[in-house]
N, C-alpha and C positions, 0 to 999 in steps of 0.2 A: 694529729695537729692539722691535716688538711682540711678537717670539716667546717671550721669558722671561715677561714681564706677562702677555701672553695664557694661557700655559699656568698661569700661579698663579691667573688669574682662573677657569679653566677647574675647577683643584682645588678652589678654593675652594668654586665652585658646588655641585660633587660632592661634600664636605662635607655643606653643609647640605643637600642633596638627601637623602643618607644619615640625616642627622638627623630629618628631618620624615618619611621612611619609615619608620624604626625606630619614632618615635611616632606611627605613625599609627593602629595596630591596639591595642586596650586589652591584649589578652595580653601585649606588648611592653611598655605603659607598665605595666606591674603588674609584670613583671621588672625593668625599670629603676627603678622605685620600692622594690622590696622590696631590691635592692641599695646604693641609697642609703642604707639604713637599719643595713646592717651594714658593719663595718671592711672596708677591704681585706684580700685574700686567704681571706675567710670566703664558704663560699658561700650560698644559697639552696636550699631545698628544690622540687621541681617534681614535679607542677605546681600544687600547693598555693599557691604563692606567685604562680601568675598566674590564679588563678580566683577567679570571685566566685560561684561555686556549691559546693556539698557534697555532691553525688549522685555516687556513683561511677559511673555511666555518663558523665556529663559530664565528671568528671576523666580519663576513658579516652578519651573524644574529644578533650579541650584537649590531653594526652599526646601522641596523636598528631601533632595540629597545631603544638605544640611542636615536636618532633623532625622533624619534613617540611619544616616552615615557618618557623615563628617564631625559633626557634635557630638555625639556619643562616642566615638573613638577619642576625641581630643579631652572629655570630661572624664573617662574612665583612663587616661594616663596622669589626669591630675592639672592638665594645663590650662582648662578653661573650665568655666560655670556657665549653664547657658538657659534661657526661659524662652519659652513657646510664645508666649502671647503679653507684648510684643515680642518677636523673635528678637533676641539680643543676644550678647557674648560678655563674660568677664575673664579679667584673668583667674587662675586656678591657682591651688598651694604650689604647685609645680611649676608656674610657667617659665621662672628664670632658667628651665633646664632646658627648655624650646627655645626662647627668646634669645639666649647666649647666643644659640649657633647661628642663627639669621643674621643677629648683629656682629659677629666675627665674619661672616660672609662679605657683608656690608664694608667692613672695616679695609678686606682684603680684595674690594672688586676689581683692581689692577691684575692681579695675581691668577685671577679666573678665567679661564681659556675662553676666547670668543662665543664658541659654540654653545656655552653654558649662557652667556650674558646676553645674546640678541633674543632679544623680545621677553624678555625679564625685565619688566621697566623700573623695578627698584635698582635692581643691580646696574641698569644702564644708568639712572639718575645718578648712583654712586659714583660711577665711573666718570660722568660728566661734572660732576661735582670735584673728584681729586683734580681732573684736567683744570676746572676753572682756578683752582687754589693753585696749582703748580704755574699757570700762566702769571697768575697777581704775586707770584714770588720772584718772578725773572725780572 
């Protein structure tokens, strides 16, 4: 009887590994964040949505990294679908698996150590938002 249970456990481990691998690089986190903000079926424009820079040479380098590494990784996991011309991304069939982890982090931004929040703009905004709501309740 260990066969089916072991297979299920291995599948769950692989799913969690895919989620954390997807979220382990900033451009991929930015893509997931941007897709959370749009309705299902809508696309995000790349490389702009995955960038924290505005320079054209940086955007072109990011575009190459997105096309050759980040987007294929996200697509293989089922988290996004993407098109090359124009470069854009949509939610994939398993997008919820990765989005729920980021949304959970945002919902618990106050509990995350400062050293992980500082410099992560989305978490910083969530903390500010939580602080503002607390101030309004007083």
